TORGU-836997 format. One record per residue (C-alpha): residue number from 1; residue in three letters; x, y, z. Coordinates in nm, 2 decimals, always signed. Example, Ala and Ser with C-alpha at 12.3 -4.5 7.8 and 13.67 -1.06 7.14 Angstrom:
<vomis>
[1 ALA [+1.23 -0.45 +0.78]]
[2 SER [+1.37 -0.11 +0.71]]
</vomis>
This chain:
<vomis>
[1 MET [-0.46 +12.19 +2.55]]
[2 GLY [-0.12 +12.33 +2.47]]
[3 MET [-0.07 +12.42 +2.84]]
[4 SER [-0.18 +12.07 +2.95]]
[5 ALA [+0.04 +11.90 +2.70]]
[6 SER [+0.35 +12.10 +2.80]]
[7 GLN [+0.28 +12.03 +3.17]]
[8 ALA [+0.25 +11.66 +3.10]]
[9 ARG [+0.58 +11.67 +2.90]]
[10 LEU [+0.75 +11.85 +3.19]]
[11 LEU [+0.64 +11.59 +3.44]]
[12 SER [+0.76 +11.31 +3.22]]
[13 LEU [+1.10 +11.47 +3.17]]
[14 GLN [+1.14 +11.53 +3.55]]
[15 ALA [+1.05 +11.16 +3.61]]
[16 ARG [+1.32 +11.05 +3.36]]
[17 GLN [+1.57 +11.29 +3.52]]
[18 SER [+1.50 +11.14 +3.87]]
[19 ASN [+1.53 +10.79 +3.74]]
[20 LEU [+1.87 +10.88 +3.58]]
[21 GLU [+1.99 +11.03 +3.90]]
[22 TYR [+1.88 +10.72 +4.09]]
[23 GLN [+2.07 +10.50 +3.84]]
[24 GLY [+2.37 +10.72 +3.88]]
[25 GLN [+2.36 +10.68 +4.25]]
[26 GLN [+2.34 +10.30 +4.22]]
[27 ILE [+2.64 +10.30 +3.98]]
[28 ASN [+2.84 +10.52 +4.22]]
[29 GLN [+2.76 +10.28 +4.50]]
[30 GLU [+2.88 +9.99 +4.29]]
[31 ARG [+3.20 +10.18 +4.21]]
[32 THR [+3.25 +10.25 +4.58]]
[33 ILE [+3.22 +9.87 +4.66]]
[34 LEU [+3.47 +9.80 +4.38]]
[35 SER [+3.70 +10.06 +4.52]]
[36 GLN [+3.68 +9.90 +4.86]]
[37 GLN [+3.76 +9.55 +4.71]]
[38 CYS [+4.05 +9.70 +4.52]]
[39 THR [+4.18 +9.86 +4.84]]
[40 ALA [+4.15 +9.53 +5.03]]
[41 LEU [+4.35 +9.35 +4.76]]
[42 TYR [+4.61 +9.62 +4.77]]
[43 ASN [+4.63 +9.60 +5.15]]
[44 SER [+4.67 +9.22 +5.13]]
[45 LEU [+4.95 +9.28 +4.88]]
[46 LEU [+5.12 +9.52 +5.13]]
[47 ALA [+5.07 +9.26 +5.41]]
[48 MET [+5.27 +8.99 +5.22]]
[49 ASP [+5.62 +8.93 +5.33]]
[50 VAL [+5.86 +8.97 +5.04]]
[51 PRO [+6.09 +8.67 +5.04]]
[52 THR [+6.45 +8.75 +5.11]]
[53 PRO [+6.72 +8.53 +4.96]]
[54 PRO [+6.96 +8.38 +5.22]]
[55 SER [+7.30 +8.52 +5.26]]
[56 THR [+7.60 +8.30 +5.26]]
[57 THR [+7.73 +8.48 +5.56]]
[58 ASP [+7.44 +8.33 +5.76]]
[59 PHE [+7.59 +7.99 +5.69]]
[60 THR [+7.95 +8.08 +5.73]]
[61 THR [+8.15 +8.00 +6.04]]
[62 VAL [+8.51 +8.03 +6.15]]
[63 GLN [+8.64 +7.67 +6.15]]
[64 TYR [+8.95 +7.59 +6.35]]
[65 SER [+9.17 +7.30 +6.26]]
[66 GLY [+9.51 +7.16 +6.37]]
[67 LYS [+9.71 +6.84 +6.37]]
[68 LEU [+9.85 +6.63 +6.64]]
[69 GLY [+10.05 +6.35 +6.49]]
[70 THR [+9.85 +6.21 +6.20]]
[71 THR [+9.51 +6.31 +6.35]]
[72 THR [+9.35 +6.63 +6.23]]
[73 TYR [+9.12 +6.80 +6.49]]
[74 THR [+8.85 +7.05 +6.41]]
[75 PHE [+8.62 +7.27 +6.61]]
[76 ASP [+8.43 +7.60 +6.60]]
[77 ALA [+8.39 +7.88 +6.86]]
[78 SER [+8.07 +7.72 +7.00]]
[79 ALA [+8.27 +7.41 +7.11]]
[80 VAL [+8.47 +7.62 +7.35]]
[81 LYS [+8.34 +7.68 +7.71]]
[82 PRO [+8.50 +7.84 +8.01]]
[83 GLY [+8.66 +7.59 +8.25]]
[84 LYS [+8.83 +7.61 +8.59]]
[85 ASN [+9.13 +7.82 +8.69]]
[86 GLY [+9.13 +8.02 +8.36]]
[87 GLY [+9.12 +7.71 +8.15]]
[88 TYR [+8.87 +7.61 +7.88]]
[89 ASN [+8.65 +7.30 +7.82]]
[90 ILE [+8.67 +7.22 +7.45]]
[91 THR [+8.51 +6.95 +7.23]]
[92 LEU [+8.74 +6.85 +6.94]]
[93 GLY [+8.61 +6.67 +6.64]]
[94 PHE [+8.84 +6.43 +6.45]]
[95 THR [+8.79 +6.21 +6.14]]
[96 ASP [+8.78 +5.84 +6.18]]
[97 TYR [+8.71 +5.57 +5.92]]
[98 GLY [+8.47 +5.27 +5.91]]
[99 HIS [+8.09 +5.22 +5.91]]
[100 SER [+7.92 +5.55 +5.83]]
[101 LEU [+7.63 +5.71 +5.65]]
[102 THR [+7.65 +5.95 +5.37]]
[103 ARG [+7.37 +6.18 +5.27]]
[104 ASN [+7.22 +6.16 +4.92]]
[105 ASN [+7.15 +6.46 +4.71]]
[106 GLY [+6.79 +6.56 +4.66]]
[107 TYR [+6.48 +6.40 +4.82]]
[108 ALA [+6.29 +6.08 +4.79]]
[109 THR [+5.91 +6.08 +4.77]]
[110 THR [+5.72 +5.92 +5.06]]
[111 SER [+5.36 +5.81 +5.09]]
[112 SER [+5.13 +5.61 +5.33]]
[113 GLY [+4.90 +5.35 +5.20]]
[114 TYR [+4.66 +5.42 +5.49]]
[115 GLU [+4.49 +5.72 +5.65]]
[116 ILE [+4.46 +5.73 +6.03]]
[117 ILE [+4.10 +5.79 +6.14]]
[118 LYS [+3.98 +5.88 +6.49]]
[119 ASN [+3.80 +5.63 +6.71]]
[120 GLY [+3.42 +5.62 +6.71]]
[121 ILE [+3.18 +5.60 +7.00]]
[122 LYS [+3.36 +5.54 +7.33]]
[123 PHE [+3.30 +5.51 +7.70]]
[124 ASP [+3.58 +5.63 +7.92]]
[125 THR [+3.59 +5.65 +8.30]]
[126 ASN [+3.92 +5.85 +8.31]]
[127 GLU [+3.90 +6.13 +8.06]]
[128 THR [+3.64 +6.32 +7.86]]
[129 GLU [+3.69 +6.44 +7.51]]
[130 ALA [+3.54 +6.75 +7.34]]
[131 GLY [+3.19 +6.69 +7.21]]
[132 GLU [+3.11 +6.43 +7.47]]
[133 VAL [+2.84 +6.43 +7.74]]
[134 THR [+2.93 +6.32 +8.08]]
[135 LYS [+2.72 +6.22 +8.37]]
[136 THR [+2.81 +6.09 +8.72]]
[137 VAL [+2.58 +5.80 +8.80]]
[138 ALA [+2.56 +5.53 +9.07]]
[139 GLY [+2.76 +5.21 +9.00]]
[140 PHE [+2.65 +4.87 +9.13]]
[141 GLN [+2.79 +4.53 +9.15]]
[142 TYR [+2.62 +4.27 +8.93]]
[143 SER [+2.51 +3.94 +9.07]]
[144 GLY [+2.50 +3.66 +8.81]]
[145 ASN [+2.63 +3.61 +8.46]]
[146 ILE [+2.48 +3.85 +8.20]]
[147 ASN [+2.61 +3.63 +7.92]]
[148 GLU [+2.36 +3.36 +8.01]]
[149 THR [+2.07 +3.58 +7.89]]
[150 GLU [+1.91 +3.51 +7.56]]
[151 GLU [+2.03 +3.84 +7.41]]
[152 ALA [+2.38 +3.86 +7.56]]
[153 PRO [+2.56 +4.18 +7.47]]
[154 THR [+2.92 +4.15 +7.33]]
[155 GLU [+3.21 +4.18 +7.56]]
[156 GLN [+3.28 +4.53 +7.44]]
[157 GLN [+2.93 +4.65 +7.54]]
[158 LEU [+2.95 +4.53 +7.90]]
[159 PRO [+2.90 +4.64 +8.16]]
[160 PHE [+2.65 +4.91 +8.06]]
[161 PHE [+2.27 +4.93 +8.13]]
[162 LYS [+2.00 +5.18 +8.05]]
[163 GLU [+1.81 +5.31 +8.36]]
[164 VAL [+1.43 +5.34 +8.33]]
[165 ALA [+1.16 +5.42 +8.59]]
[166 THR [+0.89 +5.18 +8.46]]
[167 ARG [+0.92 +4.80 +8.47]]
[168 PRO [+0.97 +4.67 +8.11]]
[169 SER [+0.67 +4.46 +7.99]]
[170 SER [+0.90 +4.21 +7.82]]
[171 GLY [+1.26 +4.12 +7.78]]
[172 VAL [+1.54 +4.09 +8.04]]
[173 TYR [+1.56 +4.36 +8.31]]
[174 TYR [+1.74 +4.40 +8.64]]
[175 ILE [+1.66 +4.55 +8.98]]
[176 LEU [+1.85 +4.63 +9.29]]
[177 ASP [+1.85 +4.38 +9.58]]
[178 GLU [+1.75 +4.47 +9.93]]
[179 SER [+2.10 +4.60 +10.01]]
[180 GLY [+2.09 +4.84 +9.72]]
[181 ASN [+2.44 +4.74 +9.62]]
[182 TYR [+2.37 +4.45 +9.38]]
[183 MET [+2.18 +4.43 +9.05]]
[184 VAL [+1.98 +4.11 +9.02]]
[185 GLU [+1.77 +3.98 +8.74]]
[186 GLY [+1.40 +4.08 +8.78]]
[187 GLY [+1.11 +3.85 +8.75]]
[188 LYS [+1.31 +3.55 +8.87]]
[189 GLY [+1.24 +3.56 +9.24]]
[190 ASN [+1.57 +3.73 +9.32]]
[191 ARG [+1.40 +3.98 +9.54]]
[192 ASP [+1.10 +3.94 +9.77]]
[193 ASN [+0.79 +4.15 +9.70]]
[194 GLU [+0.92 +4.28 +9.37]]
[195 ASP [+0.57 +4.41 +9.31]]
[196 ASN [+0.64 +4.66 +9.58]]
[197 TYR [+0.97 +4.76 +9.43]]
[198 THR [+1.00 +5.14 +9.40]]
[199 GLY [+1.35 +5.18 +9.25]]
[200 ASN [+1.46 +5.21 +8.89]]
[201 TYR [+1.48 +4.92 +8.65]]
[202 TYR [+1.79 +4.84 +8.44]]
[203 VAL [+1.78 +4.72 +8.08]]
[204 PRO [+2.10 +4.58 +7.91]]
[205 CYS [+2.22 +4.79 +7.62]]
[206 TYR [+2.27 +4.56 +7.32]]
[207 GLU [+2.39 +4.83 +7.08]]
[208 LEU [+2.62 +5.13 +7.13]]
[209 SER [+2.35 +5.35 +6.97]]
[210 GLU [+2.13 +5.28 +7.27]]
[211 TRP [+2.37 +5.42 +7.52]]
[212 ASP [+2.25 +5.74 +7.67]]
[213 ALA [+2.44 +5.97 +7.91]]
[214 ALA [+2.12 +6.07 +8.08]]
[215 THR [+2.01 +5.71 +8.17]]
[216 CYS [+2.32 +5.50 +8.14]]
[217 VAL [+2.46 +5.31 +8.43]]
[218 LYS [+2.80 +5.14 +8.46]]
[219 LEU [+2.87 +4.83 +8.67]]
[220 ASN [+3.18 +4.82 +8.89]]
[221 ASP [+3.37 +4.55 +9.06]]
[222 THR [+3.34 +4.73 +9.40]]
[223 THR [+3.05 +4.82 +9.62]]
[224 LYS [+2.81 +5.10 +9.53]]
[225 LYS [+2.98 +5.43 +9.45]]
[226 ASP [+2.96 +5.72 +9.20]]
[227 VAL [+3.13 +5.67 +8.87]]
[228 GLN [+3.17 +5.89 +8.56]]
[229 VAL [+3.03 +5.76 +8.24]]
[230 THR [+3.12 +5.93 +7.91]]
[231 VAL [+2.92 +5.90 +7.60]]
[232 ASP [+3.02 +6.04 +7.26]]
[233 THR [+2.70 +6.20 +7.15]]
[234 ALA [+2.84 +6.27 +6.80]]
[235 PRO [+3.08 +6.00 +6.70]]
[236 SER [+3.39 +6.15 +6.54]]
[237 VAL [+3.39 +5.88 +6.27]]
[238 ILE [+3.10 +5.68 +6.14]]
[239 ILE [+3.22 +5.50 +5.82]]
[240 SER [+3.00 +5.34 +5.56]]
[241 GLN [+2.97 +4.96 +5.52]]
[242 ASP [+3.15 +5.00 +5.19]]
[243 ASP [+3.46 +5.10 +5.39]]
[244 LEU [+3.47 +4.78 +5.59]]
[245 ALA [+3.67 +4.60 +5.33]]
[246 ASN [+3.94 +4.87 +5.36]]
[247 LEU [+3.94 +4.91 +5.74]]
[248 TYR [+4.25 +4.80 +5.93]]
[249 THR [+4.40 +4.81 +6.28]]
[250 ILE [+4.75 +4.73 +6.41]]
[251 ASN [+4.80 +4.41 +6.60]]
[252 SER [+5.03 +4.36 +6.90]]
[253 ASN [+5.32 +4.28 +6.67]]
[254 GLY [+5.28 +4.62 +6.50]]
[255 VAL [+5.15 +4.47 +6.17]]
[256 LEU [+4.84 +4.60 +5.99]]
[257 GLU [+4.55 +4.35 +5.99]]
[258 LYS [+4.18 +4.36 +5.88]]
[259 ALA [+3.94 +4.50 +6.14]]
[260 GLU [+3.71 +4.24 +6.30]]
[261 ALA [+3.34 +4.27 +6.35]]
[262 ASN [+3.23 +4.31 +6.72]]
[263 ILE [+3.59 +4.35 +6.82]]
[264 ASP [+3.69 +4.66 +6.62]]
[265 TYR [+3.36 +4.77 +6.50]]
[266 TYR [+2.98 +4.70 +6.50]]
[267 VAL [+2.70 +4.77 +6.27]]
[268 SER [+2.39 +4.93 +6.43]]
[269 SER [+2.03 +4.84 +6.35]]
[270 SER [+2.02 +5.15 +6.13]]
[271 GLY [+2.31 +5.02 +5.92]]
[272 GLU [+2.57 +5.26 +6.05]]
[273 VAL [+2.93 +5.13 +6.12]]
[274 HIS [+3.06 +5.24 +6.45]]
[275 LEU [+3.42 +5.19 +6.56]]
[276 ILE [+3.49 +5.04 +6.90]]
[277 ASP [+3.76 +5.20 +7.10]]
[278 ASN [+3.99 +4.93 +7.25]]
[279 ALA [+4.22 +5.13 +7.48]]
[280 GLY [+4.30 +5.40 +7.23]]
[281 GLU [+4.33 +5.16 +6.93]]
[282 GLU [+4.41 +5.33 +6.60]]
[283 PHE [+4.21 +5.26 +6.28]]
[284 PHE [+4.33 +5.29 +5.92]]
[285 LEU [+4.15 +5.32 +5.60]]
[286 ASP [+4.33 +5.20 +5.29]]
[287 ASN [+4.35 +5.51 +5.07]]
[288 GLY [+4.48 +5.32 +4.76]]
[289 LYS [+4.83 +5.48 +4.79]]
[290 GLY [+5.15 +5.29 +4.85]]
[291 SER [+5.25 +4.95 +4.72]]
[292 ASP [+5.06 +4.64 +4.80]]
[293 GLU [+5.38 +4.50 +4.95]]
[294 ALA [+5.41 +4.79 +5.19]]
[295 LYS [+5.05 +4.75 +5.30]]
[296 LYS [+5.12 +4.39 +5.40]]
[297 GLY [+5.41 +4.50 +5.62]]
[298 SER [+5.42 +4.71 +5.93]]
[299 ASP [+5.46 +5.09 +5.98]]
[300 LYS [+5.12 +5.17 +5.83]]
[301 GLY [+5.21 +5.10 +5.47]]
[302 TYR [+5.47 +5.37 +5.43]]
[303 THR [+5.68 +5.38 +5.12]]
[304 ILE [+6.01 +5.56 +5.03]]
[305 ALA [+6.08 +5.61 +4.66]]
[306 GLY [+5.81 +5.36 +4.59]]
[307 TYR [+5.97 +5.09 +4.81]]
[308 THR [+5.84 +4.94 +5.13]]
[309 ALA [+5.96 +5.14 +5.43]]
[310 MET [+6.05 +4.92 +5.73]]
[311 SER [+6.15 +4.99 +6.08]]
[312 MET [+6.51 +4.88 +6.17]]
[313 GLU [+6.35 +4.61 +6.39]]
[314 ASP [+6.16 +4.47 +6.09]]
[315 PHE [+6.47 +4.51 +5.87]]
[316 LYS [+6.66 +4.30 +6.13]]
[317 LYS [+6.43 +4.00 +6.06]]
[318 GLN [+6.59 +3.97 +5.71]]
[319 PHE [+6.93 +3.87 +5.87]]
[320 ASP [+7.02 +3.53 +5.99]]
[321 GLU [+7.30 +3.44 +6.24]]
[322 LYS [+7.57 +3.44 +5.98]]
[323 THR [+7.49 +3.78 +5.84]]
[324 ILE [+7.39 +3.96 +6.17]]
[325 ASP [+7.73 +4.13 +6.17]]
[326 THR [+7.62 +4.31 +5.85]]
[327 TYR [+7.31 +4.44 +6.03]]
[328 ASN [+7.53 +4.55 +6.33]]
[329 GLY [+7.74 +4.74 +6.08]]
[330 TYR [+7.43 +4.94 +5.98]]
[331 LEU [+7.36 +5.01 +6.35]]
[332 GLU [+7.72 +5.13 +6.39]]
[333 ALA [+7.69 +5.35 +6.08]]
[334 ILE [+7.38 +5.52 +6.23]]
[335 GLU [+7.56 +5.57 +6.56]]
[336 ASN [+7.86 +5.73 +6.37]]
[337 SER [+7.63 +5.95 +6.16]]
[338 GLY [+7.65 +6.23 +6.41]]
[339 LEU [+7.28 +6.32 +6.34]]
[340 LYS [+7.11 +6.49 +6.63]]
[341 LYS [+6.76 +6.59 +6.73]]
[342 ALA [+6.65 +6.94 +6.80]]
[343 ASN [+6.73 +6.89 +7.17]]
[344 GLY [+7.08 +6.79 +7.09]]
[345 GLU [+7.03 +6.42 +7.16]]
[346 PRO [+7.17 +6.18 +6.90]]
[347 TYR [+6.93 +5.98 +6.68]]
[348 THR [+6.93 +5.60 +6.74]]
[349 ALA [+6.84 +5.31 +6.52]]
[350 ASP [+6.48 +5.33 +6.65]]
[351 ASP [+6.45 +5.67 +6.48]]
[352 PHE [+6.54 +5.54 +6.14]]
[353 MET [+6.34 +5.36 +5.86]]
[354 VAL [+6.50 +5.17 +5.58]]
[355 TYR [+6.40 +5.05 +5.23]]
[356 VAL [+6.58 +4.81 +5.00]]
[357 ASP [+6.61 +4.88 +4.63]]
[358 ASP [+6.59 +4.64 +4.34]]
[359 ASN [+6.97 +4.58 +4.37]]
[360 GLY [+6.94 +4.47 +4.73]]
[361 GLN [+7.10 +4.79 +4.86]]
[362 PRO [+6.95 +4.94 +5.18]]
[363 HIS [+6.88 +5.32 +5.21]]
[364 PHE [+6.81 +5.49 +5.54]]
[365 ALA [+6.58 +5.78 +5.63]]
[366 LEU [+6.46 +5.94 +5.95]]
[367 GLU [+6.12 +5.81 +6.06]]
[368 THR [+5.99 +6.16 +6.14]]
[369 ASP [+6.08 +6.27 +5.78]]
[370 VAL [+5.89 +5.98 +5.63]]
[371 MET [+5.58 +6.01 +5.84]]
[372 ASP [+5.55 +6.39 +5.85]]
[373 ASN [+5.64 +6.49 +5.49]]
[374 ASN [+5.58 +6.40 +5.13]]
[375 SER [+5.95 +6.37 +5.08]]
[376 CYS [+6.26 +6.28 +5.28]]
[377 VAL [+6.63 +6.29 +5.29]]
[378 THR [+6.80 +5.95 +5.24]]
[379 TYR [+7.13 +5.82 +5.35]]
[380 ASP [+7.35 +5.54 +5.21]]
[381 TYR [+7.57 +5.30 +5.41]]
[382 LEU [+7.95 +5.31 +5.36]]
[383 ALA [+8.16 +5.02 +5.50]]
[384 ASN [+8.48 +5.22 +5.48]]
[385 GLY [+8.35 +5.58 +5.49]]
[386 SER [+8.48 +5.87 +5.70]]
[387 TYR [+8.29 +6.01 +5.99]]
[388 THR [+8.36 +6.26 +6.27]]
[389 LYS [+8.39 +6.17 +6.63]]
[390 ASN [+8.40 +6.41 +6.92]]
[391 LYS [+8.62 +6.41 +7.22]]
[392 GLU [+8.59 +6.65 +7.52]]
[393 TYR [+8.89 +6.79 +7.70]]
[394 GLU [+8.87 +6.98 +8.03]]
[395 ASN [+9.08 +7.28 +8.13]]
[396 ALA [+9.27 +7.31 +7.81]]
[397 GLN [+9.49 +7.62 +7.76]]
[398 LEU [+9.43 +7.85 +7.47]]
[399 LYS [+9.64 +8.11 +7.30]]
[400 PHE [+9.49 +8.39 +7.10]]
[401 ASP [+9.60 +8.63 +6.83]]
[402 PRO [+9.59 +8.97 +7.00]]
[403 ALA [+9.51 +9.14 +6.66]]
[404 THR [+9.22 +8.92 +6.55]]
[405 GLY [+9.11 +8.74 +6.87]]
[406 ARG [+9.13 +8.41 +6.70]]
[407 ILE [+9.28 +8.10 +6.86]]
[408 THR [+9.63 +8.02 +6.75]]
[409 SER [+9.71 +7.71 +6.96]]
[410 ILE [+9.57 +7.47 +7.22]]
[411 ASP [+9.75 +7.29 +7.50]]
[412 ILE [+9.56 +6.97 +7.58]]
[413 PRO [+9.62 +6.80 +7.92]]
[414 SER [+9.71 +6.43 +7.93]]
[415 GLU [+9.46 +6.19 +8.08]]
[416 GLU [+9.73 +6.07 +8.32]]
[417 LYS [+9.75 +6.27 +8.64]]
[418 ASP [+10.00 +6.30 +8.92]]
[419 GLU [+9.94 +6.25 +9.29]]
[420 ASN [+9.80 +6.61 +9.31]]
[421 GLY [+9.55 +6.55 +9.02]]
[422 ASN [+9.75 +6.76 +8.78]]
[423 PRO [+9.82 +6.65 +8.42]]
[424 VAL [+10.15 +6.47 +8.38]]
[425 SER [+10.20 +6.63 +8.04]]
[426 TRP [+10.05 +6.87 +7.78]]
[427 SER [+10.02 +6.83 +7.41]]
[428 THR [+10.03 +7.15 +7.19]]
[429 ILE [+9.82 +7.17 +6.88]]
[430 ASP [+9.89 +7.46 +6.64]]
[431 ILE [+9.56 +7.60 +6.51]]
[432 GLU [+9.46 +7.75 +6.18]]
[433 ALA [+9.14 +7.95 +6.13]]
[434 THR [+8.95 +7.92 +5.80]]
[435 THR [+8.61 +8.05 +5.70]]
[436 VAL [+8.38 +7.76 +5.61]]
[437 THR [+8.03 +7.78 +5.44]]
[438 ASP [+7.78 +7.51 +5.50]]
[439 GLU [+7.68 +7.46 +5.13]]
[440 LEU [+7.41 +7.20 +5.20]]
[441 ALA [+7.24 +7.42 +5.46]]
[442 TYR [+7.27 +7.72 +5.23]]
[443 GLN [+7.12 +7.53 +4.93]]
[444 ASP [+6.83 +7.41 +5.15]]
[445 ALA [+6.77 +7.77 +5.26]]
[446 TYR [+6.79 +7.89 +4.90]]
[447 ASN [+6.54 +7.62 +4.79]]
[448 ASP [+6.30 +7.73 +5.06]]
[449 TYR [+6.35 +8.09 +4.93]]
[450 GLU [+6.27 +7.99 +4.57]]
[451 TYR [+5.96 +7.81 +4.69]]
[452 GLU [+5.85 +8.12 +4.90]]
[453 GLN [+5.93 +8.34 +4.60]]
[454 TYR [+5.71 +8.12 +4.37]]
[455 GLN [+5.43 +8.14 +4.62]]
[456 TYR [+5.47 +8.52 +4.65]]
[457 ASP [+5.47 +8.57 +4.27]]
[458 LYS [+5.17 +8.34 +4.24]]
[459 LYS [+4.98 +8.53 +4.51]]
[460 GLN [+5.08 +8.86 +4.35]]
[461 GLN [+4.96 +8.75 +4.01]]
[462 GLU [+4.63 +8.64 +4.16]]
[463 ILE [+4.59 +8.98 +4.32]]
[464 ASN [+4.69 +9.16 +4.00]]
[465 ALA [+4.44 +8.95 +3.80]]
[466 LYS [+4.16 +9.03 +4.05]]
[467 THR [+4.25 +9.40 +4.05]]
[468 SER [+4.25 +9.41 +3.67]]
[469 ILE [+3.90 +9.26 +3.66]]
[470 ILE [+3.78 +9.51 +3.92]]
[471 GLN [+3.93 +9.80 +3.72]]
[472 GLN [+3.77 +9.68 +3.40]]
[473 GLU [+3.43 +9.66 +3.58]]
[474 ASP [+3.49 +10.01 +3.71]]
[475 ARG [+3.57 +10.14 +3.36]]
[476 ASN [+3.25 +9.98 +3.23]]
[477 LEU [+3.05 +10.15 +3.51]]
[478 GLU [+3.22 +10.48 +3.44]]
[479 LEU [+3.12 +10.46 +3.07]]
[480 LYS [+2.77 +10.38 +3.18]]
[481 LEU [+2.77 +10.67 +3.42]]
[482 GLN [+2.90 +10.90 +3.15]]
[483 ARG [+2.61 +10.79 +2.91]]
[484 LEU [+2.36 +10.86 +3.19]]
[485 ASP [+2.52 +11.20 +3.26]]
[486 ASN [+2.49 +11.29 +2.89]]
[487 GLU [+2.13 +11.18 +2.88]]
[488 ARG [+2.06 +11.38 +3.20]]
[489 THR [+2.22 +11.69 +3.04]]
[490 GLN [+2.00 +11.65 +2.73]]
[491 ILE [+1.69 +11.61 +2.95]]
[492 THR [+1.79 +11.91 +3.16]]
[493 THR [+1.81 +12.12 +2.84]]
[494 GLU [+1.47 +11.99 +2.73]]
[495 ILE [+1.32 +12.06 +3.07]]
[496 GLU [+1.45 +12.42 +3.05]]
[497 ALA [+1.29 +12.45 +2.70]]
[498 VAL [+0.95 +12.31 +2.81]]
[499 ASP [+0.96 +12.52 +3.12]]
[500 LYS [+1.02 +12.83 +2.90]]
[501 VAL [+0.72 +12.74 +2.68]]
[502 ILE [+0.50 +12.70 +2.99]]
[503 ASN [+0.62 +13.03 +3.13]]
[504 ASP [+0.56 +13.21 +2.80]]
[505 ASN [+0.21 +13.06 +2.78]]
[506 ILE [+0.14 +13.18 +3.14]]
[507 GLU [+0.27 +13.52 +3.07]]
[508 ALA [+0.07 +13.55 +2.74]]
[509 SER [-0.25 +13.43 +2.92]]
[510 TYR [-0.22 +13.69 +3.20]]
[511 LYS [-0.16 +13.97 +2.95]]
[512 THR [-0.47 +13.86 +2.75]]
[513 PHE [-0.69 +13.87 +3.06]]
[514 SER [-0.53 +14.19 +3.19]]
[515 GLY [-0.58 +14.37 +2.86]]
</vomis>
């Protein structure tokens, strides 16, 4: 019995030891996964670009200036280009006074009272969009007036028919005449021996949901030919009937108006609302943002600083004949602003939007800023402000400082020429060079840097927090592994003791029998 009990004890201890080793392997595997996660977080931290603060030198240029009479001219090195016969073409800027715009500090918030949504199901004979099924089918002329049928489809649904092989048992259907070019109403004696007709039958499609690229046929105004019919098999937008109260389109005058049933949308037999594409018409859902006043106007309900944003054309409607000069002053101020697009072209009045505050004062903003961002730069009108104009001179003569290479004077040719085309006279402008920093551009760049630094710090804190959690989990597993190792050591010691007892029993038994 003693030998059997010891053997059973040994097997039990060995089983416990195997189980502990298995648990230890599982823990080591979990720690390996945690280590991989920690490494991935560390690598993502290394992959992050550390924001670099802007340097004022990046926004510093050498500005040249000089006076001719009472006018001060300014230019920088980029305004100087090689000309003819060793001369230079140069663009000089000078200060003038009158209608102008001045940029305000900070930014004004913008919002749109509407969200643009894509069009729903559409047929298009010219282009095919992703997700659409296209089939080239035969087109036919139609003989007769489809709208005279009892179930006449809407104008938007014409002229589409479903092509079937079996004659419909009821309802209106169409067949081809003897020429094969015209579709005529069946069952009305429009074709002799219709019972012997072997062609396909055509059933009017009364709902867009019935249109099928595999069987759909489009009618043309010409003789029989192949045409391409496109069916959106998965409409990009199917709104609910609850949205109909908030569905808008833009009319021909550019003003938002409520969408109309069977013109802008239809409701299928299953209760789904489908938008009807009328030559690329845009649809808008009222998102609850923006003022009610802005939503009544044009420009899709945009607001600036909480006020209605108007196009300059809409703004013009507020002026009568007596005050139109005031509006023209605003146009001149925009022209004198000197603001240019990325391609170097100047902005025009069509590129601006305007809002009027509670004091009746207009404020201007670029349309692209209003529509593409959540905030925009605004400009105020000055009746007697200063602005810079540019004037180009060809083949001016420049003198340079041999020590610094900077321009010291300019000889400008007169516009009056002699009989040989040479300038009658020259005007000399003594030039001074000063280093100028664009403080506004630098401040904008620094604001961008601070935002990027905030994003970087936030991401770093998130990574550190995740790493800290992983490290804590790893420490917990390490403690658990240590406990298992201690228990395994104890079991190993006990196994050795039991194994010794068994060996002693075996040795004593053999000695007994051998004696």
